[in-house]
PALOGU-917645 format. One line per 3 residues: number of its first residue (from 1); their letters; for each residue x, y, z of N, C-alpha, C. Coordinates in Angstrom, 2 decimals. Example, Ala and Ser with C-alpha at 12.3 -4.5 7.8 and 13.67 -1.06 7.14 Angstrom:
% residues 2
1	as	13.19,-5.69,7.80,12.30,-4.50,7.80,13.20,-3.30,7.80 | 12.85,-2.25,7.08,13.67,-1.06,7.14,12.90,0.03,7.87
END
This chain:
% residues 87
1	mte	0.93,-1.23,-0.02,-0.03,0.14,-0.11,0.95,1.16,-0.03 | 0.65,2.26,-0.99,1.52,3.41,-0.98,0.83,4.40,-0.02 | 1.71,5.37,0.13,1.46,6.60,1.11,0.13,7.24,0.74
4	iek	-0.08,7.40,-0.52,-1.41,8.14,-1.12,-2.38,7.17,-0.67 | -2.46,5.72,-0.86,-3.63,4.95,-0.43,-3.85,5.10,0.90 | -2.72,5.12,1.83,-2.96,4.99,3.13,-3.60,6.46,3.68
7	ktg	-3.31,7.43,3.15,-3.79,8.72,3.41,-5.20,9.01,3.03 | -5.48,8.47,1.80,-6.86,8.89,1.12,-7.83,7.64,1.01 | -7.28,6.54,1.21,-7.99,5.38,0.85,-8.38,4.94,-0.68
10	mtd	-7.69,5.74,-1.41,-7.68,5.64,-2.94,-6.46,5.12,-3.51 | -6.60,4.46,-4.71,-5.23,4.12,-5.29,-4.60,5.38,-6.03 | -3.40,5.13,-6.51,-2.61,6.21,-7.27,-3.48,6.37,-8.51
13	aec	-3.94,5.43,-9.21,-4.75,5.88,-10.24,-5.92,6.48,-10.06 | -6.64,6.34,-9.10,-7.80,7.02,-8.69,-7.48,8.45,-8.26 | -6.52,8.68,-7.57,-5.94,10.13,-7.11,-5.72,10.80,-8.35
16	syl	-4.68,10.05,-9.27,-4.44,10.84,-10.46,-5.67,11.21,-11.29 | -6.44,10.44,-11.50,-7.75,10.61,-12.25,-8.58,11.85,-11.57 | -8.92,11.77,-10.45,-9.43,13.15,-9.85,-8.72,14.19,-9.79
19	ddy	-7.35,14.19,-9.63,-6.40,15.33,-9.85,-6.63,15.93,-11.17 | -6.52,15.02,-12.21,-6.59,15.42,-13.68,-8.05,16.14,-13.97 | -9.14,15.40,-13.46,-10.47,15.79,-13.63,-10.61,17.17,-13.17
22	ytk	-10.32,17.58,-11.77,-10.64,18.72,-11.34,-9.67,19.86,-11.72 | -8.63,19.50,-12.24,-7.71,20.45,-12.71,-8.29,21.03,-14.21 | -8.84,20.13,-14.93,-9.38,20.55,-16.10,-10.92,21.01,-16.05
25	ntf	-11.49,20.63,-15.10,-12.91,21.04,-14.86,-13.24,21.83,-13.61 | -13.04,22.95,-13.71,-13.11,23.84,-12.41,-14.53,23.76,-11.90 | -14.63,23.78,-10.67,-15.87,23.70,-9.85,-16.23,25.09,-9.32
28	epg	-17.35,25.63,-9.55,-17.79,26.79,-9.21,-19.01,26.68,-8.50 | -19.26,26.61,-7.20,-20.54,26.49,-6.33,-21.73,27.45,-6.61 | -21.32,28.57,-7.20,-22.37,29.48,-7.45,-21.78,30.51,-8.60
31	pnl	-22.46,31.54,-8.67,-22.15,32.39,-9.71,-20.62,33.11,-9.49 | -19.92,33.22,-10.55,-18.63,33.79,-10.50,-18.98,35.32,-10.29 | -18.74,35.75,-9.03,-18.96,37.17,-8.87,-17.98,38.08,-9.53
34	lke	-16.70,37.77,-9.57,-15.83,38.52,-10.42,-16.13,38.79,-11.74 | -16.78,37.84,-12.39,-17.17,37.81,-13.81,-18.33,38.70,-14.04 | -19.15,38.78,-12.92,-20.44,39.56,-12.81,-19.98,40.99,-12.45
37	gvq	-18.73,41.50,-12.15,-18.39,42.81,-11.90,-18.40,43.17,-10.43 | -18.47,42.02,-9.64,-18.45,42.56,-7.93,-17.11,42.55,-7.63 | -16.75,43.59,-7.15,-15.32,43.71,-6.50,-15.14,42.96,-5.26
40	pgl	-13.98,42.47,-4.95,-13.88,41.84,-3.67,-13.92,42.81,-2.54 | -14.63,42.12,-1.59,-15.15,42.80,-0.33,-16.38,43.51,-0.38 | -17.05,43.31,-1.53,-18.35,43.93,-1.74,-19.51,42.83,-1.97
43	ahn	-19.16,41.77,-2.05,-20.14,40.59,-2.31,-21.31,40.63,-1.37 | -21.11,41.05,-0.09,-22.26,41.08,0.84,-23.40,41.93,0.27 | -23.08,42.93,-0.45,-24.08,43.84,-1.16,-24.76,43.16,-2.42
46	tll	-24.15,42.05,-2.71,-24.57,41.38,-4.06,-25.30,40.14,-3.88 | -24.93,39.50,-2.76,-25.43,37.83,-2.70,-26.92,37.74,-2.71 | -27.48,38.59,-1.88,-28.92,38.50,-1.63,-29.67,39.03,-2.91
49	lse	-28.91,39.83,-3.61,-29.62,40.56,-4.81,-29.28,39.91,-6.12 | -28.72,38.75,-6.02,-28.06,38.02,-7.20,-29.14,37.77,-8.35 | -30.41,37.60,-8.03,-31.58,37.30,-8.81,-32.13,38.45,-9.58
52	ldr	-31.66,39.66,-9.28,-32.35,40.96,-10.00,-31.78,40.93,-11.30 | -32.50,41.56,-12.32,-31.85,41.87,-13.41,-30.83,43.00,-13.38 | -30.16,43.12,-14.28,-29.12,44.33,-14.29,-29.62,45.66,-14.07
55	daa	-30.81,46.15,-14.82,-31.56,47.31,-14.59,-31.99,47.69,-12.96 | -32.52,46.66,-12.54,-33.13,46.60,-11.06,-32.02,46.87,-10.38 | -30.89,45.94,-10.40,-29.82,46.17,-9.44,-29.04,47.33,-9.53
58	eyl	-28.80,48.06,-10.68,-28.39,49.43,-10.92,-29.20,50.44,-10.20 | -30.62,50.34,-10.44,-31.52,51.22,-9.77,-31.31,51.30,-8.27 | -31.22,49.92,-7.59,-31.15,49.80,-6.37,-29.85,50.17,-5.88
61	raq	-28.85,50.01,-6.46,-27.42,50.57,-6.02,-27.44,52.04,-5.95 | -27.97,52.72,-6.91,-28.19,54.25,-7.07,-28.85,54.60,-6.08 | -29.94,53.98,-5.55,-31.02,54.57,-4.64,-30.20,54.48,-3.13
64	ala	-29.57,53.44,-3.00,-28.82,53.15,-1.86,-27.84,54.16,-1.59 | -27.07,54.52,-2.56,-25.87,55.45,-2.45,-26.56,56.85,-2.26 | -27.54,57.15,-2.98,-28.05,58.50,-2.91,-28.61,58.77,-1.45
67	ank	-29.17,57.70,-0.97,-29.99,57.84,0.36,-29.04,57.54,1.62 | -27.79,57.04,1.13,-26.84,56.48,2.21,-27.45,55.44,3.04 | -28.19,54.51,2.34,-28.69,53.27,3.09,-28.15,51.99,2.39
70	sqt	-28.38,51.10,3.10,-28.04,49.48,2.36,-29.03,49.41,1.48 | -28.68,48.47,0.54,-29.64,48.05,-0.53,-30.88,47.36,0.11 | -30.63,46.50,1.13,-31.70,45.85,1.67,-32.55,46.87,2.37
73	rvi	-32.15,47.96,2.70,-32.94,48.95,3.68,-33.86,49.69,2.47 | -33.40,49.95,1.38,-34.06,50.49,0.13,-35.12,49.69,-0.22 | -34.82,48.30,-0.32,-35.96,47.28,-0.51,-37.05,47.31,0.30
76	ndl	-36.79,47.36,1.72,-37.63,47.40,2.67,-38.49,48.60,2.57 | -37.95,49.82,2.34,-38.65,51.02,2.27,-39.62,50.79,0.97 | -39.12,50.46,-0.15,-40.01,50.31,-1.23,-41.25,49.33,-1.03
79	ire	-40.99,48.39,-0.16,-42.17,47.54,-0.17,-43.10,48.01,1.04 | -42.60,48.75,1.92,-43.55,49.38,2.94,-44.32,50.44,2.28 | -43.72,51.11,1.26,-44.40,52.22,0.63,-45.52,51.55,-0.22
82	klv	-45.26,50.38,-0.78,-46.26,49.61,-1.63,-47.43,49.25,-0.68 | -47.08,48.68,0.38,-48.09,48.29,1.63,-48.79,49.29,1.97 | -48.28,50.57,2.23,-49.22,51.73,2.81,-50.08,52.19,1.63
85	lgt	-49.65,52.25,0.40,-50.42,52.70,-0.87,-51.52,51.74,-1.21 | -51.25,50.57,-0.84,-52.13,49.31,-1.10,-52.03,49.03,-2.63 | -50.92,49.19,-3.13,-50.79,48.81,-4.62,-50.04,47.54,-4.52
END
């Protein structure tokens, strides 16, 4: 039994196959935020809003910046306004 087999419970061939597979086929558990234009450190503003289309996300971002509020707070305010107006 080789050292790899002792540590992993897999043969050298299995380890080599999996290493090759994951080297060639990258795994992304969710959307690639860098490709979507999200800067590092700002993902917390984006994760909950990832289902919005680009226009809605831009509007929300602009409103949040203008009012010095979080994007979630802007959403809450918009929903409460709709509830009050009954629309």
